[in-house]
N, C-alpha and C positions, 0 to 999 in steps of 0.2 A: 735220875730223880726217884726216890723212894716212892713206890706205887701208892702206899697208904697215905703218905703225906700228900702226894699229888691229888689223890682223891678228896682229901680234905680241902685242898686248895680250890679245886673245882666246886665242891659243895659250897664253900665260904662265897665264892663268886656267884654261884646259882641263887643263894640266899639274898644277895644284893640285887641281882638282875632279874630274878623271877624265872619261871620255867619258860623255855623257848621250844619252837617247833624243832623236830629232827631235820636233818638235811634231806632225808628222804622224803618227808612230808612237804618240804619247799619244793623240791624237784617236781613233785606231783601236782602241787598247786600252780606252778609256772612251767608248764611243759613247753617243749619246742613247738614253735609255730608252724602250722601247717601251710607252708608256702612253697612255690615252686623253686627250683634251683636258679641261682642268678638274681633272685629278688632281694632287694636291700631292705634291711630294718635300721633305721637311723634315728638319732635323737639330738635334741639340743638340751643342755643341762645347765642353765644359768644359776648363779648364787644370787639370792635376794638381797644384795648388799648396797643397793642404790638404783639410780636411774639406769634404764637398759642402754648398754653401749652399743653403738651402730655395728661394732665388730660382731657382737651377738646376733644382731638382725641379719647381718651378711652371712654368717654361718648357718643361722636357721633357714634362710631361703635356699642356700646350697644343698643342706642336708635334706630338707623337704622335697627339693626338685629331684635328687638322686632316687629318694625312696619312691616317689609317685611315678617318675618316668619308667621305674622297673616294675610298677604294680605292687610295691611293697608298703611298709608301714613307717610312718613318722611320728614320734611321740615327744611330748614335752615333759621333762622331768626337773623338779626344783631341788637344787643341792643346798639345803639350808642347814647344814650340820655346824656351821660356824656362827653360833648364836650371838657372839660377842659383836660381830660386825653386821648382823641383819638388821635391815631397815624395814619398818612397818609399811606395808602397802606396795613393796617392790614387786611382789609376785604379780599383783594386779596389773602393774605397769607392763610386765612381760606379756600377760594374757591380752590386754588390750592393744598392744602393739601387734600381736599376731592378727587380731581382728582388723585392725586398721590396714595392715599391709598384706592382707589376704593369705596369711599363712595357715595351712589347714593341718592341725594336729589330728591324728586318728585316735590318739589316747592322750591322756593327761589331765589337766585342771581346767575347769571353765571359769567364767567370769564370777561365779558365785562362790568359787572356792571348792567346788564339788569335783570328785574324781569321775572320769569316764575311761573305760577300758579295762581288760581283764588281767593286767599285769601290774596293778598298783598295790600299795598307795604310791602316788607319784610325787610325793614330797618325802625326802630322805629322813626327816625328823619323824615321820610317822612309820618309819621301817625299822625302828631301833631294835625291836625283837628279832628281826631277820638277821641283823648285823651281829647281834649277841650269840645266835646259834652258830654262826660261822667262827666267831672269835674263839667261843668255847672249844669248837673243833680244832682250831690251830693250836691252841693251849694245850689240849689233850695229845695232839701229835707232836708236841714240842717244836712247833713251826713259829710260835710266838711266846713271848714271856712278859711278865709284869715288871715294870721299871719304877722304882721309887725315887729317882733322882730329883732333887729340887731344882728349881729355876736357878738358883744361885750357883749349885754345883754344875749344872750344864753351861753357865756363863763362865765359870772357871775353866772348864774344859776348853771352850771355845777360845778364851784368852790364851791358854797354854799353846794350843794349836797354831794360832796367829803368831806368837812369839817364836815358835819353831819353824814357822813358814811351810806348814804342811797342810794338806787338804783338810778343810773342816768337816765335821760331822760326828755321828755316833756310830762307830764301826771299830773293829779289832779290839785293841787294847783300851780304847777310848769308851767301848760300850760297857760301862761299869756294872750294870745289873744283869748283863747276859749270863753270867755264870754264878749267880746268887744261889746258895744252897736252898734246898727245899724248905728246910727248918727256918731259914732266915725269912723266905717269902711268907711263910704261914704266920710267923711271928709279927711281921709288918701288918699283915691283913688283920690279925687279931687286936692290934694296937690301932686299927683304923687309919693306917698310913695312907695319904693319898698316892694314887698310882696312875700310870698310863699302860697301855699294852703296845708292845713293839714286836715287829715282824722280825724274826730270826733269819737274816739273810744268809744265803749260802753261796754268794757270789764272790768272785775275785776281781777286784777292780783293774789289775794288771792284765786281765784277760780281755780280748776283744771278741765281740759277737757281732754277726751281721743281722741288721734288721731291714725289713722291706717296708717302706712308706709309700702310700698310694700317690703322694705328691712329690716327694724328695727322692723317690727311687730307693736303690739299695745302699745303705750306709753302714759304717762300722762304728760301734760304740763300746765303751767299757762296760763290763758287767757291773751291776749294782752290788754293792757291799754294805750298804748303809742299813741300820736297823731302825727303819723309819717308824714313827708312832703310827699305828693303825687305829687305836682308840684312845681319846682324850680323857682327861680326869672327869669330865662331865658325863662320861659313859656314851658319848656319841662317837661315831668313826670319823677318820680324817677322809678327805676326797679320795686319797690312794686306794683305801680298802673299799670304801662305799661304792665308788664307781665300778670296780671290778665285780663286786657282787651283783650290783644292779644290772650291769651290761650282760651279765650271765643270765640272770633270772628273767630279765626282760628280752632276752634272746636277741640282742643287738648284734648285727653283722658288720656294720661299718661306723667308725667313729671319726667324725670331722671335727677337728678342734684347733685351736691357735697354736702355733709353733713354739710358744713359751713352754709348752708341755713336752716338746720333743725330747730334751734331756732326761725326762723321767720315764721315757718309753721302756728302757730295759728293767727298771723297777716295776712297772706295771705288768709287763710280760712275765716277769718273774713271779709276780703275786698271782697271775692267772694259772701259771704252771704249779705253783705251791698248792693251790686250791683244787686243782684237777680239772680246770675249766679250759675250753678252747677260746683263745683270744679272738676278738673281732679284728678286721682289718682297720689300721689307722691311717689317717691322712692329716698331715699337720700344715695349716694354711698360715702363710706370711700375714702379718698384721696390715691393716690398711694404714698407709703412711701420708705424711703431709710434708711440705718444704717448710723449713724453718731456718731463715738465713740462707747459708751456703750449704746446708746438709738436709738430710731426710730424718725424720723421726717418726714413731708411731703415734697415732691419735691418742690424745691424753684426756681423760675424764675431767682432769683438774684444770687444764690449759684451754681445751678447745671446745667451744660450744657444740660444734658439729658432731662430737663424739657422743653426745646424748641424743637418743632417738627422739625425745620429745621436742628437740630443737626444730625438727622438720614439721612437726604439726603447728608449733608456734609460729613458724615463718610461713605456714600455709603452702608447703609443697604438696601437690597431689601425690597420694601414696603410690599410685602407679609409676609416677616419674621417679620417686625414690627406688622403687624396685627395679625398674628398667636400668636405672643408673648402676645399682649394685650388680645386676647381671652383666652389665658392660665391664665392670671391673673383674668379674669372676672369670668370664670367657671373652677372649679378644675378637672372637667372630660374631659376638651378639649384635655389633652395630650394623654389620653387613647383613645379617639374617633379617634385622628389623627393617632396614632399607628395602629389601626384596620382598619382605612381608609386612607391609605397614599396618594392615588390619587383622592379622593373625593373633590369636591368643598366645600369651606366654607359655601355656601348657604345650604348644607345639613346638617350643624351642628345646633342642636336645643339649643338655650340658655334658660336658665330658671332663675327666680327670686329666687327660692330656693338656687341654687348653688351660685348666685351672693350675697345673703344675708349671706352666711357663710364667706364671705371675711371681716375681720376687718380692713382692709386696706392693699391692695396688696403691697407686699414689691419688689421693683425694683431690678432685678438681672441681671447684665450684662453677667454673665456666661451663664444663661438660654437662653438669647436673642441671644448670640453668638452661642450657641449649635443649637438653631432653624435655625438660619441663616446659619450656616455651612451645615446642613442637607439639607436645601432647595437648597443651591447653588451646593451641590454635585449631585443633580438630574438634574441639567441643562446641556444642551449640550455645546460643545465647542463654537459653533456660538452664542449661547444665552449669555454665559459668556463674550465673546468678545464684542458684541454689549452693553451689560450693562456696562461694565468697560470703554468702549470708551465713551459712553454717559456721564459717571460720570467724567471722565478725561478732557473731553471738557469744563466742568464747573469748575473743581477743580485743574486740573493738566495739564497745556498746553504742557509741554515737553513730558510727558508720552503719552498724546493724540497724538501728533506728531509721536512718535515712533510706537505706535499702527496703525496709519493710513498708515505709510509708509511700515510697515511690516505686512500686513493683514494676508496672509497665515501662515507666521512664528508664529505670535501671536496665531493663532487658534491652530496650532500644539502644542504651550506650554500650552494652556489652555486644550488640548485634553489629556494631560498626565494623566494617571490613572483615566480617566473619562469614554469615551465611550468604552464598551466592557470589562472593567476591573471588575473582581469579587468584589474587594474592592475599592470604588470610594474615591478619595482623598477629605479630609475635611479640607484643609489648609486655605481655605479663609472664613471669617465671614462677610466681607464687602468689597466693592470695593476699598476702600482707602488702603487695605492691599496688593492689587494686585501689585503695583510698587515694594514694598520692597520684596514681595514673588518672583517675577520673574525677578527683575532688572539684575541679573547675566547672563541672556539669551542675554541681549543686550550689544554689545561691547562698546556702548556709555555710559552705566552705570556701566561697570564691570571694577574694578581696583583690582589688586592683589599684596599685599605687601608680597613678598616671605619670607622675613626675619621674618615676623609675623606668618607664617604658620607652622614653624618647630615642635612646640608642639602639633599641631593638628594631626600630622601623627602617634603619638604614638599608639601602641607600635613598629611601624616600624621605625628604624633609617634613617636619611637623606640619607646616601650613598646607602642604599637599596632601597629608594624611587626612586632614579635616576635609578637604575638598572631595577626595576619592571616597570617604565614608559617606558623605552626603549624597553624591551621584549614586552610590550602591543603594542606599536606603530608598531612593526614588524609584529605582528599577527593580528592587528586590520584593518578591511575594512568595508565599508559602506554596503556590501551585507550580512553581517552576520545576521542570524535569532537570536531571543532571546535566544533560546536554544543553538545555536552554540556559541554565545557570552558568554553564562554562561560557556560552557565547556572551553573556552579559559581562562577565569578568574579563574575557579577552578584549572586549570594546572598551571597557573602563581603561585597560591597560594601554591599548594602542592610542586611544583618544589623549592620553596623558604622556605620550612619548616613551612607552615601554613595549618591549618585543612581546609578541604573543606566546613565545616559548624560548626555551633555553637555547635550541639550535639556532634560531634567528639571531638571538643576541651574540652568540659566539661567532657567527659569520661576520657581522659588522657591529662591534661593541661601541664604536665611535658614534653611531647613529642614534643609539637609545640610552635613556637614563638607567635602564634596567631592564627586568623581563617580568613575565607574568608571576612567577614565583615570589618576587619582591611585593607584588601587589596583594597576593594571597596572604603573605606573612602579616600584613597589616591586620587582617581580620582573624588570624590565628592568635595574635598577640592580645587583641582587644577582647576576644571571646574567651580565652584560655589563660593569658598571661604567660603563654610559652610560644617559642619559635617552631617547635615540633609537636604535631598531633597527628591523630589518624586522619583519614580523608576528610578534608574541610567541608565538602558538600554534606557528606553523611553526618558530620558533626553537627552541622547547623540543622539538618533535618531532625536529628534526635533531640536537640534543644529546643526545637520549635520556634516558630516565627516571633511570638511575643518576647521570649527570652533573648533572642538574637537582637531584636529591634531595641529592647530596653538597655541592653549593654553597650550597643554602639551609640545610642543617644546619650547614654551617660558620659561617654567619652567627649562627645560635642559639647555637652553642657560644662 
């Protein structure tokens, strides 16, 4: 290319883009981090194109864990160069998810949209001048070129490639603008013809290169020969170039990302090499999957509510349960570690690439998530559960929140059943959204009993006998009875009416009895709750209080 014309082209571009920092100035502004060997600098770099995907949360937890367990740095970068797909408020969703799930970014963006850290800006749209500096450098070194192809022209090329059944893309003879004369390029610029900037690849697709992935190991891939777009017509870079420049200047050492990017690895390594940068180490994670019919597929934002991080907040899963579940997906030894260390902080768990590499795509399992969540909630105090449920209800269930707020001590008594001081702690809640259904019968405002529908629930006790047993119980029941005293009363009622005092007695001689103590207890479960299964009956009655118990039993007799 004629140097004079080339200089005019660069001058024209500079007039449009404005003056930019030199590469030397940028290297001085973003120096190598003063960190010991072996320390990791990792990042997560979501695009603000909608709700945060659980896969992004998964990758964030893993990236933060690796950085901090090595004494390194983890940062948040927002890759917002795709302005057509950007959704207002999406960055805030990422930041609030970080706060909710305890992900500690050392650098990035706070909830007020302000940057913190020395290697910002941490939004790509605010780094436009940095990218232009490097793009001009690539143009000057003839490693990039301007492309004036229209979308119609590109579609024509694609159709022709399809008809010939050859590999699609902008490469070789199909790279129409690669060899435009300098005069033609200048003419197009002077005519204000729209353009993009393309990377001038020097690869040969027929050649194989070996790449080493942190998770996949050593693999062989074809060299990149595509002249991909590195700057769009809106003057913003594509992901390919932007992340290469950012990861270099922010001194990223390890990039952990979804394996949909694995096929682009040779392109990205080529870009690092062309820019004269050392590439970070890459690890490509298989996506979280789910069973769909007889096959597996990755979680879909469109099809699966659980793909959206907000789903877990709306359902009321404790954030720690979600985090522990995702670590369980990441490293198969986490479950054993947690069993051996029930009270240790997650900070003490050591994540490894070896265990992560053994996952061919973690399978999402609601049962496992619910079990982890139930176990976690069972260890919480009544006060902690009350505060968590109230906080959730204020956002998602106004009526329930009002009842909890009006009945603080009563609500805490309910949450305290089979919890504090119990040998076997209750595990009936896996998320806060279940609390209203689980405990609604405790509140008169939510409790309705249709007597006609209950008769079958009393089996094997006939209806007339139910009436007699309830009357006897009301004569003997008083609020001062201890649990042992109450149990004596219940057993006497059972035996006086032909029922065994326990299941063992009944099984030894079923022909002697009408049933057993559990059948008598079931009468009171049903009349007080409308259900055949509840937490400990005595504790339930104690929480309800003598007046409420008496009122409900007398209502049945009436």
